[in-house]
C-alpha positions in Angstrom: 23.0 68.3 -43.1 24.4 69.2 -39.7 21.8 67.1 -38.0 22.9 64.1 -40.0 23.9 61.1 -38.0 26.6 60.2 -40.5 28.1 63.7 -40.2 28.1 63.4 -36.4 29.7 60.0 -36.6 32.4 61.4 -38.9 33.0 64.3 -36.5 33.4 61.8 -33.6 35.9 59.8 -35.6 37.7 62.9 -36.7 38.0 64.1 -33.1 39.2 60.6 -32.0 41.9 60.7 -34.7 42.9 64.3 -33.8 43.2 63.3 -30.2 45.3 60.3 -31.3 47.6 62.7 -33.2 47.9 64.9 -30.2 48.8 62.0 -27.9 51.2 60.6 -30.4 52.8 64.0 -30.8 53.2 64.5 -27.1 54.8 61.0 -26.7 57.1 61.6 -29.6 58.1 65.0 -28.3 58.9 63.7 -24.8 60.8 60.8 -26.3 62.7 63.0 -28.7 63.6 65.5 -26.0 64.9 62.8 -23.7 67.0 61.2 -26.5 68.4 64.5 -27.6 69.3 65.5 -24.0 71.1 62.1 -23.5 73.0 62.6 -26.8 73.7 66.2 -25.9 75.2 65.2 -22.5 77.1 62.2 -24.0 78.8 64.5 -26.6 79.9 67.0 -23.9 81.1 64.2 -21.6 83.1 62.6 -24.4 84.7 65.9 -25.3 85.7 66.6 -21.6 87.1 63.1 -21.3 89.2 63.6 -24.5 90.7 66.9 -23.2 91.5 65.2 -19.9 93.3 62.5 -21.7 95.1 65.3 -23.7 96.3 66.8 -20.4 97.6 63.5 -19.2 99.7 63.0 -22.4 100.6 66.6 -23.4 100.1 68.6 -20.2 98.5 72.0 -19.9 100.1 73.3 -23.0 98.5 70.5 -25.1 95.1 71.3 -23.6 95.5 75.0 -24.3 96.4 74.3 -27.9 93.6 71.8 -28.3 91.0 74.2 -26.9 92.2 77.0 -29.3 92.0 74.7 -32.3 88.6 73.4 -31.5 87.1 76.9 -31.0 88.2 77.8 -34.5 86.3 74.8 -35.9 82.8 75.6 -37.2 80.0 73.9 -35.1 82.4 73.1 -32.3 81.5 73.0 -28.6 82.1 75.9 -26.2 85.2 75.6 -24.0 86.8 77.3 -21.0 90.1 76.7 -19.1 90.6 78.3 -15.7 93.6 78.0 -13.4 93.5 76.9 -9.8 93.2 80.6 -8.7 90.2 81.3 -11.0 92.1 83.2 -13.6 90.9 82.5 -17.2 93.4 80.8 -19.4 91.5 80.1 -22.7 88.1 79.7 -24.2 84.8 81.6 -24.2 83.6 79.9 -21.0 86.8 80.8 -19.1 85.1 83.5 -17.3 82.1 81.4 -16.1 81.7 80.6 -12.5 80.2 77.2 -13.0 80.5 74.7 -10.2 82.0 71.3 -10.7 79.6 68.9 -12.5 76.7 69.7 -14.7 75.1 73.1 -14.8 73.3 75.5 -17.1 74.6 78.9 -18.1 73.0 81.8 -20.0 74.2 82.0 -23.6 76.6 84.9 -24.2 74.8 85.8 -27.4 71.7 86.8 -25.3 69.4 84.9 -27.6 67.4 83.3 -24.8 69.1 80.0 -25.0 71.1 78.3 -22.3 74.4 76.5 -22.5 74.6 73.0 -20.9 78.2 72.7 -19.4 80.2 70.1 -17.6 83.0 71.4 -15.3 85.8 69.0 -14.4 89.0 69.5 -12.4 92.3 68.6 -14.0 95.1 66.9 -11.9 97.0 70.2 -11.5 93.9 71.9 -10.0 92.9 73.7 -13.2 89.3 73.6 -14.2 88.1 72.5 -17.6 84.6 73.7 -18.8 83.0 72.1 -21.8 79.5 73.0 -23.0 77.1 73.5 -25.9 74.2 75.8 -26.8 70.8 74.0 -26.8 69.6 76.0 -29.8 70.0 72.9 -32.1 67.8 70.8 -29.8 65.2 73.5 -29.6 65.1 73.8 -33.4 64.6 70.0 -33.8 61.9 70.1 -31.2 60.1 72.9 -33.0 60.4 70.9 -36.3 58.7 67.9 -34.6 56.0 70.1 -33.1 55.4 71.7 -36.5 55.2 68.3 -38.2 52.5 67.1 -35.8 50.7 70.4 -36.0 50.4 70.0 -39.7 49.3 66.4 -39.3 46.7 67.5 -36.7 45.4 70.2 -39.1 45.3 67.7 -42.0 43.4 65.1 -40.0 40.8 67.7 -38.9 40.4 69.2 -42.4 40.3 65.8 -44.2 38.0 64.4 -41.5 35.5 67.2 -41.8 35.6 67.2 -45.6 35.2 63.4 -45.7 32.5 63.5 -43.2 30.6 66.2 -45.1 31.0 64.2 -48.4 29.9 61.0 -46.7 26.9 62.7 -45.0 25.9 64.2 -48.3 26.0 60.9 -50.1 24.1 59.0 -47.3 21.6 61.8 -47.0 20.9 61.7 -50.7 20.3 58.0 -50.6 18.2 58.2 -47.5 16.1 61.0 -49.2 15.5 58.6 -52.1 14.3 56.0 -49.6 12.1 58.5 -47.8 10.6 59.7 -51.1 9.8 56.1 -52.1 8.3 55.4 -48.7 6.2 58.6 -48.9 5.0 57.7 -52.4 4.1 54.2 -51.2 2.2 55.5 -48.1 0.2 57.7 -50.6 -0.8 54.6 -52.5 1.8 54.3 -55.2 2.8 50.6 -54.7 4.8 50.5 -57.9 7.6 52.7 -56.3 10.7 50.9 -55.2 13.8 52.1 -53.3 16.7 52.7 -55.7 19.7 50.4 -55.5 23.1 51.7 -56.5 24.7 48.3 -57.0 27.6 48.8 -54.6 26.4 46.0 -52.3 27.0 48.1 -49.2 24.8 48.3 -46.1 22.3 50.8 -47.7 22.0 48.7 -50.8 21.3 45.6 -48.8 18.7 47.5 -46.8 17.1 48.8 -50.0 16.9 45.3 -51.4 15.4 44.0 -48.2 12.7 46.7 -48.3 12.1 46.1 -51.9 11.5 42.4 -51.3 9.2 43.3 -48.4 7.3 45.7 -50.7 7.0 43.1 -53.4 5.6 40.7 -50.8 3.2 43.3 -49.6 2.1 44.1 -53.1 1.6 40.4 -53.8 -0.5 40.0 -50.7 -2.6 43.0 -51.5 -3.2 41.8 -55.0 -4.1 38.4 -53.6 -6.5 40.1 -51.1 -8.1 42.1 -53.9 -8.4 38.9 -56.0 -9.8 37.0 -53.1 -12.3 39.7 -52.4 -13.4 39.8 -56.0 -13.5 36.0 -56.2 -15.6 35.7 -53.0 -18.0 38.3 -54.3 -18.2 36.5 -57.7 -18.3 32.9 -56.5 -20.7 33.4 -53.6 -23.2 35.3 -55.7 -24.5 32.1 -57.3 -25.0 30.1 -54.0 -26.5 33.2 -52.3 -28.9 33.6 -55.2 -29.8 29.9 -55.0 -30.3 30.3 -51.3 -32.7 33.2 -51.8 -34.6 31.2 -54.4 -34.9 28.2 -52.0 -36.2 30.5 -49.3 -38.7 32.1 -51.6 -39.8 28.7 -52.7 -40.3 27.6 -49.1 -42.3 30.8 -48.5 -44.5 30.1 -51.5 -44.9 26.4 -50.8 -48.5 25.2 -50.4 -47.7 21.9 -48.7 -45.5 21.0 -45.8 -43.6 18.5 -47.9 -42.7 21.2 -50.5 -41.7 23.6 -47.7 -39.5 21.0 -46.0 -37.8 20.2 -49.3 -37.1 23.9 -50.0 -35.8 24.4 -46.5 -33.5 21.4 -46.7 -32.1 22.6 -50.0 -31.6 26.1 -48.5 -29.7 24.5 -45.5 -27.5 22.7 -48.0 -26.7 26.0 -49.7 -25.9 27.6 -46.3 -23.6 24.6 -45.4 -21.8 25.0 -48.7 -21.3 28.8 -48.1 -20.0 28.1 -44.5 -17.6 25.5 -45.8 -16.2 28.0 -48.3 -15.6 30.5 -45.6 -14.1 27.9 -43.3 -11.7 26.9 -46.1 -10.8 30.6 -46.7 -10.1 31.0 -42.9 -8.0 27.8 -42.9 -5.9 29.0 -45.8 -5.4 32.4 -44.1 -4.3 30.7 -40.9 -1.9 28.5 -42.8 -0.4 31.4 -44.7 0.1 33.4 -41.5 2.7 30.8 -40.4 1.0 30.3 -37.0 1.0 26.6 -37.4 4.8 26.3 -37.5 4.9 26.2 -33.7 3.2 22.7 -33.9 5.9 21.3 -36.2 7.0 17.8 -35.2 8.6 14.8 -37.0 5.9 13.3 -39.3 6.2 9.9 -41.0 5.0 10.4 -44.6 4.9 6.7 -45.2 2.4 6.1 -42.4 0.5 9.2 -43.4 0.2 8.0 -47.0 -0.9 4.5 -45.8 -3.6 6.0 -43.6 -5.0 8.2 -46.4 -4.9 5.3 -48.9 -6.8 3.0 -46.4 -9.5 5.7 -45.9 -10.1 6.3 -49.6 -9.8 2.7 -50.9 -13.4 1.6 -50.2 -15.0 4.7 -51.7 -12.8 4.4 -54.8 -13.7 0.7 -55.2 -17.4 1.5 -54.9 -17.0 4.1 -57.7 -15.3 1.6 -60.0 -11.9 3.2 -59.5 -8.6 1.8 -58.3 -6.3 3.3 -55.6 -2.8 2.0 -55.2 0.0 2.9 -52.8 3.8 2.8 -53.4 5.7 3.9 -50.4 9.3 3.9 -49.3 10.2 3.4 -45.6 11.7 6.0 -43.2 10.3 9.1 -44.8 10.2 11.5 -41.8 9.9 15.3 -42.3 9.4 18.2 -39.9 5.8 19.5 -40.2 2.2 19.6 -39.0 0.8 16.1 -39.3 -2.9 17.3 -39.5 -2.1 19.8 -42.3 0.0 17.3 -44.3 -2.8 14.8 -44.0 -5.3 17.4 -45.2 -3.0 18.3 -48.1 -2.8 14.6 -49.3 -6.5 14.1 -48.8 -7.2 17.1 -51.1 -4.9 15.8 -53.8 -6.5 12.3 -53.7 -10.0 13.6 -53.6 -9.2 15.9 -56.5 -7.8 13.0 -58.5 -10.7 10.6 -57.8 -13.3 13.3 -58.6 -11.9 14.5 -61.9 -10.1 11.5 -63.3 -13.3 9.7 -64.4 -15.4 6.7 -63.3 -12.8 4.0 -64.1 -9.7 5.9 -63.3 -6.5 4.4 -61.7 -5.0 6.6 -59.0 -1.6 6.1 -57.4 -0.2 7.5 -54.1 3.6 7.5 -54.1 5.7 8.3 -51.1 9.4 8.2 -52.1 12.9 9.5 -51.4 14.2 12.4 -53.5 17.9 12.8 -52.6 18.1 14.3 -49.2 14.4 15.0 -49.2 11.1 13.2 -49.8 8.1 13.6 -52.0 4.4 12.8 -51.9 2.9 12.2 -55.4 -0.7 11.6 -56.5 -1.0 10.4 -60.1 -4.1 9.5 -62.2 -4.8 8.5 -65.8 -7.7 11.0 -66.3 -7.9 13.9 -68.7 -5.3 15.9 -66.8 -5.0 19.7 -66.8 -3.8 21.8 -69.8 -0.3 23.1 -69.3 -1.4 26.8 -69.6 -3.7 26.3 -66.6 -1.5 24.3 -64.3 -0.3 27.3 -62.3 -3.8 28.9 -62.1 -5.5 25.9 -60.5 -3.7 26.8 -57.3 -5.5 30.1 -57.2 -8.5 30.5 -54.9 -11.9 29.7 -56.5 -10.3 28.8 -59.9 -11.9 25.9 -61.6 -11.6 24.4 -65.1 -14.6 24.8 -67.3 -15.3 21.1 -67.4 -15.2 21.0 -63.5 -17.8 23.7 -62.9 -20.6 21.1 -62.9 -18.9 19.0 -60.2 -19.2 19.8 -56.4 -16.5 21.9 -54.9 -15.5 25.5 -54.2 -12.2 25.7 -56.0 -10.2 26.0 -52.8 -8.8 22.5 -52.4 -5.6 23.0 -54.4 -5.2 26.5 -53.0 -5.0 24.9 -49.6 -2.5 22.3 -50.9 -0.3 25.2 -52.1 -0.6 27.0 -48.8 0.4 23.9 -46.8 3.3 23.2 -49.1 4.6 26.8 -48.7 4.3 26.6 -44.9 6.5 23.4 -45.0 9.0 24.9 -47.4 7.9 22.3 -50.0 7.4 22.7 -53.7 4.2 21.6 -55.5 4.6 20.6 -59.2 1.9 19.5 -61.7 3.1 17.3 -64.6 1.6 15.5 -67.5 1.4 11.8 -66.6 0.6 10.7 -70.2 -2.3 10.2 -69.7 -3.5 12.0 -66.7 -2.0 14.4 -64.2 0.8 13.9 -61.6 0.9 16.2 -58.6 4.1 16.1 -56.6 4.9 17.8 -53.3 8.6 17.7 -52.7 10.2 18.3 -49.3 13.8 19.5 -49.2 15.0 17.6 -46.1 14.2 14.4 -44.2 14.9 14.1 -40.5 16.1 11.1 -38.5 13.4 8.6 -37.6 15.1 8.2 -34.2 13.7 11.5 -33.2 10.3 9.9 -32.9 7.1 11.2 -34.4 3.5 11.7 -33.3 0.7 9.5 -34.4 -0.7 10.5 -37.9 -4.1 12.0 -37.3 -7.0 9.9 -38.5 -8.5 11.2 -41.8 -11.6 10.2 -43.6 -13.2 11.3 -46.8 -16.1 12.8 -45.0 -13.8 15.1 -43.0 -11.7 16.3 -46.0 -11.8 19.9 -47.0 -12.5 20.5 -50.7 
């Protein structure tokens, strides 16, 4: 607890506040003392002036009477009247030997206080002494000091108690975070850092860590799934490869051996393409390609892809049509966006049927833009539309067609890299795949040339 950073911080703040109280108390005491001294002197000076005026109007007799009356009044000042020869005439201070002007005398009560006196000379040569004991000022100063002493003690005590309470609360929450982190480091990825709901700094930190842990868990699940899928989906081509090699080994003629080796090489190429696709998806998901983002014209990109695929679609008895708005410029990687659209078009042409009609649509969507590939084929059942973006996932009816099941996984990875959203919808009939970008950029920024694409270079 006493090594807690929060307790040390609270102690520093307490010391700072205590120092502020001390400084404020010293300033207040000095100011109060100066004010009281001024008021003290003003009162004595005013009383001396009043008695001098009494002498001018009533003479010495009037002053003597005034002094005697004032001394009988409770709380009155101290007085003394001395004749020109130094003989006392009236008042407690008549025996003092104070010089003319201001001076300090010892109190006759022997209580350690002093008497502040003002000695003036009357017109007839007599001396008038007026003074007051500073006991009242000392008492007020002691009250001010006592008040600030209590304030100092209160600041220190409350600061320490508050710091201890704060440190205890913070330490308890940090212990919960540490416990969750220890459990996660030991392999319990279901643990999460508790959130109080107060929306303070620790809560926001806990939420950030929990989102990070959710992401790590998702990535690890994905890694396990990919590992399982690779092991499962590569078993068949590796088995076929072994069979081809065994066939070539057992071949009796050179023609049979050549055919078996050619088939084995095809299987090796398919396996290499699968690994290349996996590496490409991993590279995209790492975000490394964001550094290559530039303004890309989706209209030009769609026209280029449509021009590449139109001849092969016509040869297969299919139709490919393009509907594109102008000035559809987004920030992105032109090569990856081309590959994404190529995969969507290839997927539609391959699975829509021999006489299918496929449309490529590049259109505005509010402040953003969208690339859409629609066909009139059999479509994808609604329950499987999310799963087709998983690596190696293929519909049952598609398992007899060429491909590795990574094409749509790459489409999803490219869309996530660009902050776009991929949506599959029922086209009645057929399937509509839309990739929506949140924001267009100004065409005046300029954009690089759209990379050339061709069906033979497309990744499936």
